[in-house]
C-alpha beads as a LAMMPS data file, in Angstrom:
LAMMPS data file: protein, C-alpha beads

145 atoms
144 bonds

1 atom types
1 bond types

-500.0 500.0 xlo xhi
-500.0 500.0 ylo yhi
-500.0 500.0 zlo zhi

Masses

1 110.0

Atoms # bond

1 1 1 0.000 0.000 0.000
2 1 1 2.837 2.404 0.870
3 1 1 4.581 1.706 -2.458
4 1 1 1.377 2.513 -4.330
5 1 1 0.978 5.756 -2.373
6 1 1 4.585 6.776 -3.088
7 1 1 4.321 5.900 -6.757
8 1 1 1.118 7.944 -7.041
9 1 1 2.825 10.833 -5.267
10 1 1 5.827 10.597 -7.607
11 1 1 3.493 10.311 -10.565
12 1 1 1.614 13.430 -9.444
13 1 1 4.834 15.411 -9.021
14 1 1 6.163 14.366 -12.414
15 1 1 2.781 14.904 -13.967
16 1 1 2.531 18.411 -12.516
17 1 1 6.018 19.407 -13.699
18 1 1 5.169 18.042 -17.160
19 1 1 1.955 20.043 -17.135
20 1 1 3.555 23.294 -16.068
21 1 1 6.207 22.992 -18.760
22 1 1 3.740 21.830 -21.388
23 1 1 0.968 24.281 -20.571
24 1 1 2.921 27.321 -19.430
25 1 1 0.727 29.628 -21.480
26 1 1 -2.384 28.383 -19.694
27 1 1 -1.022 29.165 -16.251
28 1 1 0.836 32.313 -17.254
29 1 1 -1.545 34.607 -15.369
30 1 1 -2.665 32.071 -12.787
31 1 1 -1.586 34.066 -9.743
32 1 1 -3.356 37.171 -10.998
33 1 1 -6.613 35.331 -11.691
34 1 1 -9.704 35.289 -9.500
35 1 1 -10.569 32.060 -7.641
36 1 1 -13.156 31.171 -10.296
37 1 1 -10.657 31.785 -13.102
38 1 1 -8.071 29.696 -11.260
39 1 1 -10.522 26.823 -10.989
40 1 1 -11.249 27.075 -14.718
41 1 1 -7.527 27.169 -15.531
42 1 1 -6.898 24.105 -13.342
43 1 1 -9.755 22.250 -15.018
44 1 1 -8.410 23.060 -18.508
45 1 1 -4.869 22.095 -17.549
46 1 1 -6.031 18.838 -15.950
47 1 1 -8.095 17.970 -19.024
48 1 1 -5.117 18.647 -21.299
49 1 1 -2.849 16.688 -18.987
50 1 1 -5.176 13.687 -18.956
51 1 1 -5.596 13.805 -22.732
52 1 1 -1.822 13.961 -23.224
53 1 1 -1.272 11.065 -20.839
54 1 1 -3.967 8.923 -22.446
55 1 1 -2.621 9.727 -25.905
56 1 1 0.887 8.799 -24.851
57 1 1 0.273 5.709 -22.704
58 1 1 -3.040 4.179 -23.866
59 1 1 -1.741 1.081 -25.624
60 1 1 -5.074 -0.614 -26.284
61 1 1 -6.687 2.530 -27.698
62 1 1 -9.776 2.462 -25.485
63 1 1 -9.333 6.081 -24.378
64 1 1 -8.570 5.158 -20.759
65 1 1 -5.501 4.051 -18.836
66 1 1 -5.830 0.561 -17.430
67 1 1 -4.003 -0.208 -14.165
68 1 1 -1.228 -1.831 -16.210
69 1 1 -0.942 1.185 -18.523
70 1 1 -0.967 3.480 -15.496
71 1 1 1.813 1.477 -13.816
72 1 1 3.839 1.540 -17.031
73 1 1 3.321 5.310 -17.340
74 1 1 4.533 5.846 -13.767
75 1 1 7.669 3.855 -14.522
76 1 1 8.341 5.689 -17.799
77 1 1 7.817 9.088 -16.188
78 1 1 10.033 8.119 -13.252
79 1 1 12.830 7.071 -15.609
80 1 1 12.470 10.264 -17.640
81 1 1 12.549 12.334 -14.464
82 1 1 15.686 10.531 -13.277
83 1 1 17.359 11.135 -16.643
84 1 1 16.506 14.850 -16.496
85 1 1 17.820 15.028 -12.941
86 1 1 21.057 13.278 -13.967
87 1 1 21.528 15.779 -16.811
88 1 1 20.875 18.689 -14.455
89 1 1 23.337 17.288 -11.924
90 1 1 25.969 16.864 -14.635
91 1 1 25.483 20.465 -15.753
92 1 1 25.687 21.756 -12.179
93 1 1 28.816 19.716 -11.480
94 1 1 30.463 20.921 -14.693
95 1 1 29.639 24.530 -13.823
96 1 1 30.952 24.068 -10.301
97 1 1 34.193 22.620 -11.670
98 1 1 34.565 25.598 -14.028
99 1 1 33.888 27.972 -11.155
100 1 1 36.472 26.240 -8.950
101 1 1 39.053 26.360 -11.739
102 1 1 38.327 30.028 -12.461
103 1 1 38.368 30.841 -8.756
104 1 1 41.704 29.072 -8.308
105 1 1 43.247 30.894 -11.277
106 1 1 41.978 34.237 -9.999
107 1 1 43.195 33.494 -6.481
108 1 1 46.664 32.623 -7.788
109 1 1 46.757 35.701 -10.008
110 1 1 45.676 37.988 -7.195
111 1 1 47.420 36.528 -4.137
112 1 1 50.551 34.735 -5.381
113 1 1 53.109 37.118 -3.832
114 1 1 56.271 35.171 -4.656
115 1 1 55.286 34.495 -8.303
116 1 1 55.757 30.711 -8.227
117 1 1 52.320 30.026 -9.763
118 1 1 51.001 28.423 -6.577
119 1 1 49.482 29.625 -3.359
120 1 1 51.381 28.777 -0.234
121 1 1 49.407 28.274 2.957
122 1 1 50.142 31.814 4.110
123 1 1 49.169 33.277 0.702
124 1 1 45.924 31.261 0.687
125 1 1 45.045 32.323 4.232
126 1 1 45.771 35.962 3.440
127 1 1 43.667 35.721 0.275
128 1 1 40.746 34.096 2.060
129 1 1 40.873 36.719 4.804
130 1 1 40.952 39.516 2.218
131 1 1 37.968 38.032 0.384
132 1 1 36.072 37.576 3.657
133 1 1 36.637 41.266 4.555
134 1 1 35.553 42.350 1.045
135 1 1 32.376 40.263 1.293
136 1 1 31.549 41.740 4.694
137 1 1 32.083 45.259 3.365
138 1 1 29.869 44.492 0.378
139 1 1 27.117 43.088 2.616
140 1 1 27.296 46.193 4.811
141 1 1 26.692 48.406 1.741
142 1 1 23.624 46.467 0.572
143 1 1 20.291 47.894 1.608
144 1 1 18.358 45.793 4.114
145 1 1 14.896 44.554 3.186

Bonds

1 1 1 2
2 1 2 3
3 1 3 4
4 1 4 5
5 1 5 6
6 1 6 7
7 1 7 8
8 1 8 9
9 1 9 10
10 1 10 11
11 1 11 12
12 1 12 13
13 1 13 14
14 1 14 15
15 1 15 16
16 1 16 17
17 1 17 18
18 1 18 19
19 1 19 20
20 1 20 21
21 1 21 22
22 1 22 23
23 1 23 24
24 1 24 25
25 1 25 26
26 1 26 27
27 1 27 28
28 1 28 29
29 1 29 30
30 1 30 31
31 1 31 32
32 1 32 33
33 1 33 34
34 1 34 35
35 1 35 36
36 1 36 37
37 1 37 38
38 1 38 39
39 1 39 40
40 1 40 41
41 1 41 42
42 1 42 43
43 1 43 44
44 1 44 45
45 1 45 46
46 1 46 47
47 1 47 48
48 1 48 49
49 1 49 50
50 1 50 51
51 1 51 52
52 1 52 53
53 1 53 54
54 1 54 55
55 1 55 56
56 1 56 57
57 1 57 58
58 1 58 59
59 1 59 60
60 1 60 61
61 1 61 62
62 1 62 63
63 1 63 64
64 1 64 65
65 1 65 66
66 1 66 67
67 1 67 68
68 1 68 69
69 1 69 70
70 1 70 71
71 1 71 72
72 1 72 73
73 1 73 74
74 1 74 75
75 1 75 76
76 1 76 77
77 1 77 78
78 1 78 79
79 1 79 80
80 1 80 81
81 1 81 82
82 1 82 83
83 1 83 84
84 1 84 85
85 1 85 86
86 1 86 87
87 1 87 88
88 1 88 89
89 1 89 90
90 1 90 91
91 1 91 92
92 1 92 93
93 1 93 94
94 1 94 95
95 1 95 96
96 1 96 97
97 1 97 98
98 1 98 99
99 1 99 100
100 1 100 101
101 1 101 102
102 1 102 103
103 1 103 104
104 1 104 105
105 1 105 106
106 1 106 107
107 1 107 108
108 1 108 109
109 1 109 110
110 1 110 111
111 1 111 112
112 1 112 113
113 1 113 114
114 1 114 115
115 1 115 116
116 1 116 117
117 1 117 118
118 1 118 119
119 1 119 120
120 1 120 121
121 1 121 122
122 1 122 123
123 1 123 124
124 1 124 125
125 1 125 126
126 1 126 127
127 1 127 128
128 1 128 129
129 1 129 130
130 1 130 131
131 1 131 132
132 1 132 133
133 1 133 134
134 1 134 135
135 1 135 136
136 1 136 137
137 1 137 138
138 1 138 139
139 1 139 140
140 1 140 141
141 1 141 142
142 1 142 143
143 1 143 144
144 1 144 145
């Protein structure tokens, strides 16, 4: 029973993210709409979502998802979600690596006092302390909300 509940929850989350991406124009002004308009928008989005899911996963062509088709759709959507997450993670990790490399190059350029192309412990500590003071000064200049 718990596995079914979790799979339905996962299905709902994936389904909702698919819907928002697929029907962005329908929910564009959602937050500015009245409660009645929001209900109408949700109904239209849900109808489109159901039609898209039936069109995609209805193997027997009866216009409805059988429990087997539903289970298969949950699995397919889960795998697609995992693939998207893996791609996002790879992009984030690549960007973090670029940032670290750029940061290291900039730190060496700025704080390498003896010109050996490396930061000694004392140079690194001095650089980190300088950056910390600069960040604090920058934060002090920002207006408070």
